[in-house]
N, CA, C and O atoms as a DFTB+ gen file, in Angstrom:
564 C
 N C O
     1  1      68.974    -106.976     -35.853
     2  2      68.018    -107.745     -35.775
     3  2      67.715    -107.581     -34.405
     4  3      68.373    -107.974     -33.441
     5  1      66.362    -106.792     -34.427
     6  2      65.187    -106.779     -33.610
     7  2      64.131    -107.663     -33.377
     8  3      63.221    -107.847     -34.185
     9  1      64.257    -108.381     -31.968
    10  2      63.846    -109.757     -31.608
    11  2      63.272    -109.005     -30.696
    12  3      63.788    -108.210     -29.910
    13  1      61.300    -109.541     -30.971
    14  2      59.816    -109.381     -29.791
    15  2      60.224    -109.951     -29.072
    16  3      60.890    -110.980     -29.177
    17  1      59.809    -109.225     -27.936
    18  2      60.067    -110.327     -26.665
    19  2      58.371    -110.939     -25.782
    20  3      57.478    -110.185     -25.395
    21  1      58.374    -111.399     -25.750
    22  2      57.112    -112.555     -25.339
    23  2      56.296    -111.473     -23.809
    24  3      56.874    -111.544     -22.725
    25  1      55.346    -110.814     -23.897
    26  2      55.083    -110.029     -22.432
    27  2      54.790    -111.803     -21.713
    28  3      55.373    -112.027     -20.653
    29  1      54.113    -112.695     -22.179
    30  2      54.093    -113.506     -21.818
    31  2      55.059    -114.031     -20.724
    32  3      54.761    -114.265     -19.553
    33  1      56.040    -114.146     -21.203
    34  2      57.421    -114.570     -20.825
    35  2      57.550    -113.168     -19.401
    36  3      57.500    -113.676     -18.281
    37  1      57.638    -112.232     -19.397
    38  2      57.978    -111.180     -18.707
    39  2      56.925    -111.144     -17.671
    40  3      57.499    -111.125     -16.583
    41  1      55.674    -111.127     -17.521
    42  2      54.906    -111.275     -16.302
    43  2      55.195    -113.048     -15.630
    44  3      54.697    -113.407     -14.563
    45  1      55.566    -113.437     -15.997
    46  2      55.763    -115.085     -15.502
    47  2      56.929    -114.504     -14.948
    48  3      56.665    -113.909     -13.903
    49  1      58.211    -114.459     -15.295
    50  2      59.658    -113.491     -14.751
    51  2      59.427    -112.526     -13.519
    52  3      60.167    -112.551     -12.536
    53  1      58.575    -111.855     -13.618
    54  2      57.902    -110.801     -12.832
    55  2      57.484    -111.244     -11.559
    56  3      57.769    -110.702     -10.491
    57  1      56.700    -112.395     -11.743
    58  2      55.914    -112.698     -10.547
    59  2      56.798    -113.649      -9.078
    60  3      56.333    -113.847      -7.955
    61  1      57.787    -113.961      -9.477
    62  2      58.569    -114.626      -8.954
    63  2      59.510    -113.517      -8.090
    64  3      59.712    -113.754      -6.899
    65  1      59.927    -112.629      -8.542
    66  2      60.400    -111.039      -7.849
    67  2      59.530    -110.538      -7.218
    68  3      59.716    -110.225      -6.042
    69  1      58.363    -110.339      -7.843
    70  2      57.082    -109.646      -6.773
    71  2      56.776    -110.640      -5.581
    72  3      56.684    -110.228      -4.424
    73  1      56.663    -111.627      -5.836
    74  2      56.545    -112.075      -4.697
    75  2      58.157    -112.614      -3.456
    76  3      58.130    -112.573      -2.226
    77  1      58.998    -112.928      -4.074
    78  2      60.425    -112.275      -2.896
    79  2      60.461    -110.871      -2.167
    80  3      61.105    -110.682      -1.135
    81  1      59.667    -109.860      -2.837
    82  2      59.837    -108.714      -2.283
    83  2      58.922    -108.703      -1.600
    84  3      59.336    -108.930      -0.464
    85  1      57.660    -108.544      -1.596
    86  2      56.968    -108.991      -1.104
    87  2      57.314    -109.845       0.839
    88  3      57.177    -109.491       2.011
    89  1      57.594    -110.552       0.398
    90  2      58.252    -111.628       1.978
    91  2      59.439    -111.036       2.387
    92  3      59.659    -111.161       3.591
    93  1      60.110    -110.544       1.869
    94  2      61.687    -109.692       1.909
    95  2      60.985    -108.459       3.046
    96  3      61.383    -108.494       4.210
    97  1      59.902    -107.360       2.620
    98  2      59.138    -106.821       2.981
    99  2      58.618    -106.372       3.970
   100  3      58.622    -105.255       4.487
   101  1      57.849    -107.958       4.384
   102  2      56.770    -108.483       5.658
   103  2      58.000    -108.874       6.453
   104  3      57.909    -108.701       7.668
   105  1      59.528    -109.541       5.815
   106  2      59.860    -110.244       7.273
   107  2      60.490    -109.301       7.380
   108  3      61.040    -109.579       8.445
   109  1      61.025    -107.969       7.004
   110  2      61.417    -106.429       7.583
   111  2      60.582    -105.650       8.571
   112  3      61.033    -104.930       9.462
   113  1      59.565    -105.835       8.358
   114  2      58.083    -105.259       9.145
   115  2      58.576    -106.123      10.518
   116  3      59.072    -105.591      11.512
   117  1      58.316    -107.653      10.340
   118  2      58.706    -108.191      11.654
   119  2      59.634    -108.340      12.443
   120  3      59.703    -108.774      13.593
   121  1      60.582    -107.816      11.500
   122  2      62.014    -107.598      12.197
   123  2      62.363    -106.840      13.159
   124  3      62.881    -107.194      14.218
   125  1      62.007    -105.453      12.716
   126  2      61.661    -103.737      13.477
   127  2      60.457    -104.165      14.524
   128  3      60.822    -103.908      15.671
   129  1      58.811    -104.878      14.470
   130  2      58.163    -105.251      15.815
   131  2      58.907    -105.858      16.872
   132  3      59.114    -105.567      18.050
   133  1      59.262    -106.819      16.084
   134  2      60.230    -107.079      17.378
   135  2      61.398    -106.939      17.968
   136  3      61.856    -107.845      18.665
   137  1      61.894    -106.044      17.815
   138  2      62.637    -104.746      18.645
   139  2      61.678    -104.128      19.844
   140  3      62.085    -103.485      20.812
   141  1      60.464    -104.435      19.581
   142  2      59.599    -103.938      20.303
   143  2      59.818    -104.988      21.773
   144  3      58.978    -105.882      21.678
   145  1      60.537    -105.142      22.889
   146  2      60.407    -106.132      23.294
   147  2      60.214    -105.379      24.864
   148  3      60.790    -104.324      25.129
   149  1      59.497    -105.949      25.646
   150  2      58.672    -105.502      26.818
   151  2      60.267    -105.499      27.880
   152  3      60.825    -106.550      28.195
   153  1      60.703    -104.314      28.234
   154  2      61.887    -104.349      29.752
   155  2      61.301    -104.143      30.694
   156  3      60.207    -103.580      30.728
   157  1      62.286    -104.806      32.183
   158  2      61.254    -104.517      33.314
   159  2      62.690    -103.143      33.918
   160  3      63.842    -102.929      33.542
   161  1      61.820    -102.537      34.945
   162  2      62.880    -101.212      35.371
   163  2      61.954    -101.585      36.553
   164  3      60.832    -102.007      36.269
   165  1      62.411    -101.442      38.192
   166  2      62.106    -101.543      39.065
   167  2      60.786    -102.084      38.898
   168  3      60.784    -103.006      38.082
   169  1      59.192    -101.715      39.601
   170  2      58.271    -102.305      39.404
   171  2      57.190    -102.140      38.869
   172  3      56.026    -102.136      39.268
   173  1      57.985    -101.916      37.326
   174  2      57.310    -101.528      36.111
   175  2      57.347    -102.206      34.712
   176  3      58.511    -102.541      34.491
   177  1      56.579    -102.517      33.752
   178  2      57.072    -103.121      32.736
   179  2      56.747    -101.865      31.645
   180  3      55.847    -101.034      31.765
   181  1      57.668    -101.956      30.621
   182  2      57.531    -100.920      29.883
   183  2      58.217    -101.445      28.444
   184  3      59.109    -102.283      28.309
   185  1      57.466    -100.633      27.355
   186  2      58.154    -100.834      25.908
   187  2      57.771     -99.750      25.291
   188  3      56.578     -99.451      25.219
   189  1      59.252     -98.620      24.481
   190  2      59.253     -97.822      24.163
   191  2      59.801     -98.234      22.664
   192  3      60.587     -99.173      22.538
   193  1      59.248     -97.325      21.329
   194  2      59.497     -97.091      20.493
   195  2      58.705     -96.358      19.314
   196  3      58.712     -95.192      19.710
   197  1      58.186     -96.366      18.378
   198  2      57.553     -95.995      18.026
   199  2      57.686     -95.194      16.347
   200  3      56.616     -95.066      15.753
   201  1      59.153     -94.611      15.536
   202  2      59.296     -93.870      15.213
   203  2      58.777     -94.391      13.584
   204  3      58.225     -93.761      12.681
   205  1      59.166     -95.620      13.670
   206  2      58.834     -96.229      12.031
   207  2      57.177     -96.561      12.887
   208  3      56.706     -96.621      14.023
   209  1      56.664     -96.742      11.097
   210  2      55.073     -97.146      11.015
   211  2      54.557     -98.194      11.275
   212  3      53.344     -98.340      11.430
   213  1      55.533     -99.211      11.373
   214  2      55.540    -100.227      11.921
   215  2      55.643    -100.690      13.188
   216  3      55.071    -101.742      13.474
   217  1      56.364    -100.005      14.126
   218  2      56.589     -99.511      15.208
   219  2      55.460     -98.927      15.938
   220  3      55.068     -99.268      17.054
   221  1      54.930     -97.912      15.105
   222  2      53.189     -97.399      15.633
   223  2      52.372     -98.190      15.743
   224  3      51.604     -98.224      16.705
   225  1      52.353     -99.187      14.559
   226  2      50.906     -99.948      14.479
   227  2      51.687    -100.810      15.684
   228  3      51.535    -100.348      16.815
   229  1      52.247    -101.636      15.598
   230  2      52.773    -102.522      16.845
   231  2      52.390    -102.192      18.188
   232  3      51.701    -102.961      18.858
   233  1      52.871    -100.901      18.685
   234  2      52.260     -99.722      19.734
   235  2      50.884     -99.928      19.728
   236  3      50.346    -100.671      20.549
   237  1      50.474     -99.523      19.147
   238  2      48.558     -99.616      18.380
   239  2      48.531    -100.740      19.180
   240  3      48.509    -100.546      20.395
   241  1      48.528    -101.591      18.869
   242  2      47.915    -102.997      19.356
   243  2      47.930    -103.469      20.442
   244  3      46.993    -104.079      20.954
   245  1      48.990    -103.249      20.933
   246  2      49.813    -103.660      22.564
   247  2      49.200    -102.196      23.322
   248  3      49.148    -102.493      24.515
   249  1      48.760    -100.891      23.177
   250  2      47.925    -100.415      24.151
   251  2      47.232    -100.526      24.914
   252  3      47.184     -99.660      25.788
   253  1      46.103    -101.978      24.962
   254  2      45.674    -101.798      25.826
   255  2      45.950    -102.920      26.693
   256  3      45.021    -103.498      27.257
   257  1      46.951    -103.214      26.819
   258  2      47.878    -104.334      27.838
   259  2      48.715    -103.302      28.870
   260  3      49.358    -103.483      29.904
   261  1      48.442    -102.360      28.218
   262  2      48.995    -100.993      29.103
   263  2      48.614    -100.290      29.802
   264  3      47.408    -100.274      29.552
   265  1      48.833     -99.480      30.754
   266  2      47.719     -98.918      31.516
   267  2      48.004     -97.314      31.670
   268  3      47.228     -96.521      32.203
   269  1      49.446     -96.957      31.019
   270  2      50.401     -95.511      30.570
   271  2      50.845     -95.342      29.125
   272  3      50.928     -96.365      28.445
   273  1      51.106     -94.300      28.640
   274  2      51.691     -94.173      27.080
   275  2      52.153     -92.881      27.564
   276  3      51.486     -92.024      28.143
   277  1      53.717     -92.850      27.163
   278  2      54.134     -91.419      27.511
   279  2      54.400     -91.288      25.768
   280  3      54.628     -92.292      25.093
   281  1      54.332     -89.948      25.195
   282  2      54.953     -89.235      24.384
   283  2      55.360     -88.598      24.299
   284  3      54.732     -87.541      24.353
   285  1      56.964     -88.549      24.055
   286  2      58.181     -87.019      23.855
   287  2      58.448     -86.367      22.289
   288  3      58.932     -86.784      21.237
   289  1      57.900     -85.223      22.727
   290  2      57.869     -84.380      21.484
   291  2      58.989     -82.892      21.464
   292  3      59.355     -82.247      22.446
   293  1      59.233     -82.730      20.459
   294  2      59.729     -81.287      20.572
   295  2      59.361     -80.054      19.908
   296  3      58.416     -80.354      19.177
   297  1      59.609     -78.873      19.790
   298  2      59.546     -77.967      19.214
   299  2      57.588     -77.511      18.630
   300  3      56.736     -78.185      19.210
   301  1      57.192     -76.725      17.849
   302  2      55.839     -76.515      17.903
   303  2      55.060     -77.525      16.734
   304  3      53.836     -77.609      16.633
   305  1      56.011     -78.238      15.915
   306  2      54.815     -79.746      14.823
   307  2      55.128     -80.554      15.904
   308  3      54.341     -81.498      15.831
   309  1      55.750     -80.680      16.738
   310  2      55.940     -82.324      17.291
   311  2      56.275     -83.102      16.655
   312  3      55.595     -83.898      16.008
   313  1      57.839     -82.967      16.762
   314  2      58.896     -83.492      15.856
   315  2      59.185     -84.699      17.011
   316  3      59.599     -84.197      18.055
   317  1      59.048     -86.356      17.073
   318  2      59.487     -87.171      17.714
   319  2      61.172     -87.107      18.120
   320  3      62.225     -87.034      17.485
   321  1      60.734     -87.187      19.687
   322  2      62.448     -87.569      20.692
   323  2      62.516     -88.776      20.926
   324  3      61.538     -89.501      21.109
   325  1      63.714     -89.133      20.945
   326  2      63.904     -90.413      21.867
   327  2      65.562     -90.065      22.324
   328  3      66.358     -89.184      21.999
   329  1      65.626     -91.475      23.423
   330  2      67.128     -90.493      24.354
   331  2      66.256     -90.290      25.284
   332  3      66.920     -89.589      26.047
   333  1      65.470     -90.377      25.656
   334  2      64.534     -89.461      26.605
   335  2      65.220     -90.426      28.370
   336  3      65.458     -91.633      28.421
   337  1      65.344     -89.645      29.306
   338  2      65.556     -90.629      30.494
   339  2      64.489     -90.472      31.426
   340  3      64.134     -89.325      31.697
   341  1      64.007     -91.301      31.880
   342  2      62.625     -91.302      32.670
   343  2      62.835     -91.490      34.092
   344  3      63.858     -91.933      34.615
   345  1      61.691     -91.083      34.712
   346  2      62.449     -91.767      36.068
   347  2      61.065     -91.497      36.666
   348  3      60.660     -90.335      36.659
   349  1      60.206     -92.598      37.251
   350  2      58.570     -92.640      37.827
   351  2      59.325     -92.591      39.402
   352  3      60.271     -93.216      39.882
   353  1      58.328     -91.433      39.985
   354  2      57.911     -91.412      41.121
   355  2      57.221     -91.659      42.240
   356  3      56.367     -90.792      42.431
   357  1      57.248     -92.441      43.004
   358  2      56.276     -91.655      44.277
   359  2      56.269     -91.602      45.556
   360  3      56.798     -92.516      46.189
   361  1      55.678     -90.537      46.201
   362  2      55.540     -90.263      47.308
   363  2      57.387     -89.987      47.873
   364  3      58.022     -90.195      48.907
   365  1      57.663     -89.456      46.590
   366  2      59.237     -89.186      46.701
   367  2      60.236     -90.292      46.537
   368  3      61.270     -89.902      47.080
   369  1      60.395     -91.410      46.072
   370  2      61.006     -92.415      46.012
   371  2      60.990     -93.179      44.976
   372  3      60.119     -94.030      44.794
   373  1      61.735     -93.005      44.365
   374  2      62.194     -93.769      42.569
   375  2      61.738     -95.009      42.469
   376  3      62.292     -95.916      43.090
   377  1      60.463     -95.271      41.526
   378  2      60.120     -96.474      41.664
   379  2      60.620     -96.916      40.743
   380  3      61.234     -97.934      41.061
   381  1      60.726     -96.604      39.318
   382  2      62.161     -96.977      38.302
   383  2      62.467     -95.772      37.325
   384  3      61.983     -94.644      37.409
   385  1      63.294     -96.195      36.458
   386  2      63.801     -95.532      35.803
   387  2      65.005     -96.031      34.684
   388  3      65.936     -96.795      34.939
   389  1      64.706     -95.367      33.357
   390  2      64.787     -96.382      32.126
   391  2      64.775     -94.563      30.990
   392  3      64.210     -93.469      30.999
   393  1      65.830     -95.344      30.175
   394  2      66.115     -94.488      29.177
   395  2      65.195     -94.922      27.558
   396  3      65.404     -95.920      26.869
   397  1      64.246     -93.890      27.313
   398  2      63.642     -94.166      26.224
   399  2      64.093     -94.501      24.605
   400  3      64.219     -93.496      23.905
   401  1      64.259     -95.366      24.173
   402  2      65.126     -95.318      23.350
   403  2      63.846     -94.980      21.623
   404  3      64.186     -95.284      20.479
   405  1      62.756     -94.457      21.921
   406  2      61.854     -94.421      21.081
   407  2      60.702     -93.052      21.726
   408  3      60.964     -92.507      22.798
   409  1      59.780     -92.753      21.108
   410  2      59.200     -91.705      21.525
   411  2      57.702     -91.853      21.909
   412  3      56.866     -90.966      22.086
   413  1      57.556     -93.451      22.007
   414  2      56.241     -93.361      22.593
   415  2      56.570     -94.163      23.692
   416  3      57.759     -93.928      23.908
   417  1      56.112     -95.084      24.605
   418  2      56.736     -95.264      25.786
   419  2      55.158     -96.470      26.382
   420  3      55.186     -96.370      27.609
   421  1      54.464     -97.031      26.158
   422  2      53.831     -97.674      27.349
   423  2      54.290     -98.483      28.321
   424  3      55.343     -99.100      28.483
   425  1      53.210     -98.351      28.989
   426  2      54.451     -98.715      30.844
   427  2      52.960     -99.654      31.298
   428  3      51.884     -99.693      30.700
   429  1      53.273    -100.176      32.245
   430  2      52.657    -101.470      32.765
   431  2      52.975    -101.036      34.004
   432  3      54.158    -101.301      34.222
   433  1      52.136    -100.151      35.483
   434  2      52.899    -100.323      36.218
   435  2      51.549    -100.675      37.906
   436  3      50.337    -100.835      37.760
   437  1      51.995    -100.690      38.738
   438  2      50.902    -101.308      40.253
   439  2      49.561    -100.222      39.884
   440  3      49.769     -99.348      39.043
   441  1      48.480    -100.298      40.406
   442  2      48.337     -98.938      40.124
   443  2      48.050     -97.707      41.581
   444  3      47.576     -97.904      42.700
   445  1      48.505     -96.636      41.017
   446  2      48.703     -95.731      42.041
   447  2      48.700     -94.523      41.315
   448  3      48.450     -94.632      40.115
   449  1      48.987     -93.047      41.901
   450  2      49.645     -91.831      41.416
   451  2      51.779     -91.604      41.452
   452  3      52.665     -91.601      42.307
   453  1      51.665     -91.458      39.988
   454  2      53.235     -91.476      39.841
   455  2      53.712     -90.162      39.337
   456  3      52.995     -89.750      38.426
   457  1      54.444     -89.579      39.565
   458  2      55.480     -88.620      39.180
   459  2      56.088     -88.972      37.962
   460  3      56.552     -90.112      37.956
   461  1      56.235     -88.225      36.782
   462  2      56.819     -88.776      35.710
   463  2      58.369     -87.193      35.188
   464  3      58.250     -86.157      34.533
   465  1      59.377     -87.713      35.777
   466  2      60.452     -86.778      35.401
   467  2      61.313     -87.278      34.372
   468  3      62.204     -88.127      34.347
   469  1      60.725     -86.406      33.418
   470  2      61.534     -86.692      32.141
   471  2      62.844     -85.599      31.656
   472  3      62.485     -84.425      31.563
   473  1      63.952     -85.813      31.420
   474  2      65.125     -85.539      30.767
   475  2      66.103     -85.360      29.421
   476  3      66.960     -86.098      28.934
   477  1      65.588     -84.042      29.041
   478  2      65.992     -84.495      27.182
   479  2      67.153     -83.454      27.240
   480  3      66.948     -82.305      27.631
   481  1      68.381     -83.895      26.837
   482  2      69.815     -83.124      26.636
   483  2      69.363     -81.739      28.153
   484  3      69.337     -80.511      28.072
   485  1      69.171     -82.361      28.978
   486  2      69.464     -81.299      30.305
   487  2      68.217     -80.748      30.736
   488  3      68.051     -80.186      31.818
   489  1      67.095     -80.976      29.606
   490  2      65.735     -79.965      30.257
   491  2      65.385     -80.336      30.388
   492  3      65.320     -81.210      29.525
   493  1      64.385     -80.568      31.670
   494  2      63.297     -81.664      32.415
   495  2      62.258     -81.045      32.254
   496  3      62.222     -79.817      32.183
   497  1      60.637     -82.264      32.123
   498  2      59.502     -82.579      32.422
   499  2      59.178     -83.089      32.997
   500  3      59.456     -84.285      33.089
   501  1      58.160     -82.282      33.940
   502  2      57.729     -83.521      34.677
   503  2      56.063     -83.334      34.520
   504  3      55.448     -82.557      33.789
   505  1      55.536     -84.381      35.525
   506  2      54.022     -84.791      34.688
   507  2      53.578     -85.559      36.073
   508  3      54.394     -85.976      36.895
   509  1      52.352     -85.660      36.179
   510  2      51.415     -86.389      37.459
   511  2      50.503     -87.356      36.541
   512  3      49.674     -86.914      35.746
   513  1      50.671     -88.264      36.678
   514  2      49.641     -89.591      36.177
   515  2      49.134     -90.013      37.386
   516  3      49.670     -89.678      38.442
   517  1      47.708     -91.035      37.319
   518  2      47.223     -92.095      37.523
   519  2      47.148     -92.887      36.753
   520  3      46.643     -92.530      35.688
   521  1      47.482     -93.969      36.845
   522  2      46.621     -95.036      36.704
   523  2      45.462     -95.349      35.841
   524  3      44.624     -95.242      36.735
   525  1      44.766     -95.652      34.800
   526  2      43.492     -95.859      35.008
   527  2      42.761     -94.708      34.208
   528  3      41.995     -94.852      33.255
   529  1      43.249     -93.305      34.926
   530  2      42.697     -92.199      34.676
   531  2      43.254     -91.112      33.534
   532  3      42.715     -90.549      32.581
   533  1      44.664     -91.095      34.128
   534  2      45.629     -89.869      33.176
   535  2      46.604     -91.228      31.917
   536  3      47.752     -91.672      31.941
   537  1      45.621     -91.428      31.141
   538  2      46.141     -92.762      30.370
   539  2      47.350     -92.230      29.458
   540  3      48.376     -92.887      29.637
   541  1      47.439     -91.435      28.741
   542  2      48.254     -90.673      27.801
   543  2      48.655     -89.395      28.017
   544  3      47.703     -88.623      27.906
   545  1      49.757     -88.820      28.300
   546  2      50.689     -88.024      28.913
   547  2      51.699     -87.672      27.768
   548  3      52.346     -88.658      27.413
   549  1      52.024     -86.408      27.041
   550  2      52.679     -86.181      25.813
   551  2      53.434     -85.008      26.180
   552  3      52.951     -83.877      26.225
   553  1      54.727     -85.329      26.461
   554  2      55.809     -84.301      27.052
   555  2      56.691     -83.353      25.808
   556  3      57.291     -83.804      24.832
   557  1      56.583     -82.403      26.085
   558  2      56.843     -81.671      24.352
   559  2      58.163     -80.481      25.184
   560  3      57.992     -79.569      25.992
   561  1      59.135     -80.894      24.688
   562  2      60.850     -79.431      25.020
   563  2      60.286     -78.869      23.655
   564  3      60.815     -77.892      23.124
């Protein structure tokens, strides 16, 4: 015996499922973005992340509140790097150091010129930045 299902019934039962899926995915996005909590190291505050799309969007929205941005990549295609040891120095003295847990770090530092020393798997890259003028720096291994 063949039973024909009512398409209206199927639509009604699908709508709550779709709504639930949307709520759960929105909650997951918020939870990931919530992992981007500003931290303090020495005289600076910073936040790192940016692998997932929601983290990239959250960092882009926050960027205006920071005066430096670092991006860590490797290879000719610019693959993102995480777990980079970062040190900021000024006049030869360490101002801050931290481990970047994502490829992009936003930094809020007192106005000055800083040397960035970043080390990934034993290889070190350096850059000199001036808050306000050298706002975005990419270090590539």
